[in-house]
C-alpha positions as CSV (number, residue, x, y, z in Angstrom):
1,M,-20.8,22.1,4.1
2,S,-19.1,25.5,4.7
3,Q,-16.7,26.7,7.4
4,H,-18.1,27.9,10.7
5,E,-21.3,25.8,10.5
6,R,-22.0,23.5,13.3
7,V,-22.9,19.9,13.3
8,A,-24.0,17.3,16.0
9,I,-21.6,14.3,16.0
10,A,-19.9,11.9,18.5
11,C,-16.6,13.1,19.9
12,D,-13.9,10.2,20.2
13,S,-12.3,12.2,23.1
14,C,-15.1,13.1,25.4
15,S,-18.3,11.6,24.1
16,P,-17.9,8.6,21.9
17,D,-21.4,7.3,22.3
18,E,-23.5,10.5,22.2
19,P,-23.3,13.4,19.8
20,T,-21.9,16.8,20.8
21,V,-21.8,20.0,19.0
22,H,-18.8,20.5,16.7
23,E,-17.6,23.6,14.7
24,V,-16.6,22.9,11.2
25,L,-13.2,24.1,10.7
26,S,-12.8,23.0,7.0
27,S,-14.2,20.5,4.5
28,G,-11.3,19.8,2.1
29,G,-10.9,16.4,0.4
30,G,-14.6,15.3,1.1
31,L,-13.9,15.2,5.0
32,L,-15.0,17.7,7.7
33,T,-12.4,18.8,10.1
34,L,-14.2,19.4,13.3
35,R,-13.5,21.0,16.8
36,C,-15.7,19.7,19.6
37,T,-17.2,22.7,21.4
38,A,-17.4,20.6,24.7
39,C,-13.7,19.6,25.0
40,G,-11.8,21.3,22.1
41,H,-10.7,18.1,20.5
42,V,-10.0,18.3,16.8
43,H,-10.6,15.4,14.4
44,K,-11.9,14.5,11.0
45,E,-15.2,12.8,10.1
46,A,-17.4,12.3,7.1
47,P,-20.3,14.7,6.8
48,P,-23.3,13.3,8.8
49,D,-25.6,10.8,6.9
50,E,-23.3,10.7,3.9
51,A,-21.9,7.5,2.6
52,T,-18.2,7.2,2.2
53,V,-15.6,5.0,0.7
54,E,-12.0,4.3,2.0
55,R,-9.0,5.2,-0.1
56,T,-5.3,4.9,0.3
57,V,-3.2,8.0,0.8
58,V,0.4,8.2,0.2
59,V,2.0,11.0,2.0
60,S,5.5,12.5,1.2
61,Q,7.3,14.3,3.9
62,E,11.0,15.4,3.9
63,G,12.1,12.9,1.4
64,E,10.3,9.9,3.1
65,S,6.8,8.6,2.5
66,F,4.2,6.6,4.5
67,T,0.8,5.3,3.7
68,T,-2.6,6.0,5.5
69,T,-6.2,6.0,4.5
70,V,-9.0,8.5,4.0
71,E,-12.8,8.2,3.8
72,A,-14.7,10.4,1.5
73,P,-18.2,10.5,-0.6
74,P,-17.7,8.5,-3.6
75,D,-19.4,11.0,-5.9
76,E,-17.2,13.9,-4.9
77,T,-14.8,15.3,-7.4
78,V,-11.2,16.1,-6.2
79,K,-8.2,17.5,-8.1
80,V,-4.5,18.1,-7.9
81,G,-3.6,21.0,-5.6
82,E,-6.6,20.7,-3.2
83,E,-5.7,20.1,0.5
84,F,-7.2,18.0,3.3
85,V,-6.5,16.6,6.6
86,V,-5.1,13.0,7.4
87,D,-5.1,11.3,10.6
88,T,-1.6,9.7,11.4
89,D,-0.4,7.8,14.4
90,E,1.4,11.0,15.5
91,A,-1.2,13.7,14.8
92,L,-3.6,15.2,12.3
93,M,-1.6,16.4,9.2
94,A,-2.4,18.7,6.3
95,V,-1.6,17.3,2.9
96,R,-1.8,18.6,-0.6
97,I,-2.9,16.3,-3.6
98,T,0.1,16.0,-6.1
99,D,-1.5,13.1,-8.2
100,L,-4.6,10.9,-8.3
101,E,-4.1,7.3,-9.4
102,T,-7.1,5.6,-10.9
103,A,-5.3,2.4,-12.2
104,P,-1.9,1.0,-11.8
105,E,0.6,3.5,-13.5
106,H,-2.3,5.7,-14.5
107,R,-2.6,9.2,-12.8
108,V,-4.8,12.0,-13.6
109,K,-5.3,15.6,-12.3
110,E,-9.0,15.4,-11.5
111,A,-11.6,12.6,-10.8
112,A,-14.4,11.5,-8.7
113,V,-13.4,9.7,-5.4
114,E,-15.0,6.4,-6.5
115,E,-12.7,6.3,-9.6
116,I,-9.5,6.8,-7.4
117,S,-7.4,4.0,-5.9
118,T,-4.7,6.2,-4.3
119,F,-4.3,9.7,-3.3
120,W,-0.6,10.8,-3.9
121,T,0.1,13.7,-1.5
122,R,2.8,15.8,0.3
123,A,2.7,17.1,3.9
124,V,2.3,21.0,4.0
125,D,2.1,21.9,7.6
126,N,5.9,22.0,7.7
127,V,8.0,21.9,4.5
128,R,11.5,22.0,3.3
129,V,12.5,24.6,0.5
130,N,15.6,24.5,-1.7
131,V,17.5,27.8,-1.5
132,T,20.2,28.7,-4.0
133,L,22.4,31.3,-2.5
134,H,24.7,33.6,-4.7
135,P,27.5,35.6,-3.2
136,K,27.1,39.3,-2.9
137,D,30.0,40.1,-5.3
138,G,28.1,38.2,-8.2
139,G,30.6,35.2,-8.5
140,G,28.5,32.7,-10.4
141,D,30.7,29.8,-9.7
142,E,30.6,30.3,-5.8
143,T,26.9,29.6,-5.3
144,R,25.8,27.2,-2.6
145,S,22.6,25.4,-1.5
146,L,20.5,25.5,1.5
147,D,17.9,23.0,2.6
148,L,15.5,25.2,4.7
149,G,12.8,23.8,7.1
150,V,9.9,26.3,7.6
151,P,6.2,26.3,8.4
152,G,4.1,25.7,5.2
153,D,2.4,29.2,5.6
154,H,5.8,31.0,6.0
155,T,5.9,33.9,3.3
156,F,8.8,34.6,1.0
157,T,8.9,38.0,-0.6
158,V,11.3,39.1,-3.4
159,G,13.4,41.9,-2.1
160,E,13.1,41.0,1.6
161,T,15.9,39.7,3.7
162,E,15.4,36.4,5.7
163,E,17.1,35.2,8.8
164,H,17.0,31.5,9.8
165,G,19.5,30.7,12.5
166,D,22.9,31.6,11.2
167,E,21.7,32.1,7.7
168,R,20.8,35.4,6.4
169,F,19.8,36.0,2.7
170,T,17.9,38.5,0.4
171,V,15.2,36.8,-1.9
172,T,15.7,37.6,-5.6
173,G,13.4,35.0,-7.2
174,L,10.9,32.2,-6.5
175,V,10.1,29.1,-8.5
176,I,6.5,28.0,-7.8
177,R,5.4,24.4,-7.5
178,D,3.2,22.8,-10.3
179,D,0.5,21.9,-7.9
180,A,0.2,25.5,-6.4
181,A,-2.7,27.6,-7.8
182,G,-3.3,31.3,-7.8
183,Y,0.0,32.6,-9.2
184,P,0.3,34.5,-12.5
185,D,3.7,32.7,-13.4
186,R,5.7,29.7,-12.3
187,T,8.6,32.1,-11.7
188,L,8.3,35.3,-9.6
189,D,11.2,37.9,-9.7
190,R,9.6,41.2,-9.4
191,R,10.1,43.2,-6.2
192,R,7.4,42.5,-3.7
193,D,6.3,39.3,-5.5
194,S,5.4,36.7,-2.7
195,A,4.6,33.2,-2.2
196,I,4.0,30.8,0.8
197,A,6.5,28.2,1.5
198,K,4.3,25.2,0.7
199,D,3.9,26.7,-2.8
200,V,7.6,27.2,-3.4
201,K,9.9,24.7,-5.3
202,R,13.1,26.9,-5.1
203,V,14.1,30.3,-3.7
204,Y,17.0,32.3,-5.4
205,A,18.7,34.7,-3.1
206,V,21.8,36.8,-2.4
207,D,23.8,35.5,0.5
208,E,24.1,37.9,3.4
209,T,25.6,35.7,5.9
210,T,28.7,37.6,7.3
211,D,31.4,34.8,7.0
212,A,29.6,32.6,4.1
213,W,32.6,33.2,1.7
214,S,35.3,33.4,4.2
215,A,36.9,30.3,2.7
216,W,37.3,32.1,-0.6
């Protein structure tokens, strides 16, 4: 089912017993993410009249992990790198598949939902990116690291200067995550090369912070 289509389905916010018209926002991971046109509530559901199975989802976020579940059609094929929405106690959360477990200690890159026991994923709404900062004078032994929290769709571009709170740096290179698709190389270092934060494993940059090296 494609984005922008509409379906009639019950809304657990304003009409749990009778179907209302919903806009289809996305269909990743075998589930529809829907917005109720009556009240605006966003929730996820299986496509109407389609059998589903429940599977375990392990979500990694900022160094911690938690477990939830997802329902999806058993014959749908999914693969590493695809994204879908899970429902947590706090909110709906976008996640990206990093591994698919079909048996204990056996993980694959692609499989039908009926073959999968656990989806291993990471949260991509907001992410933390490792930044390696080099001093402007080129001193290789004086690098420092920064653990930067940004929205998943934030764009880093080689040659552009970033400002985050008291930190200021100019991007010189990007290392792309293995689960990110659509990039010509895993390392980007040409001027104007760019990537969104949820696809970036590490940023290399020149430190532009005024007093970053005052101790030296």
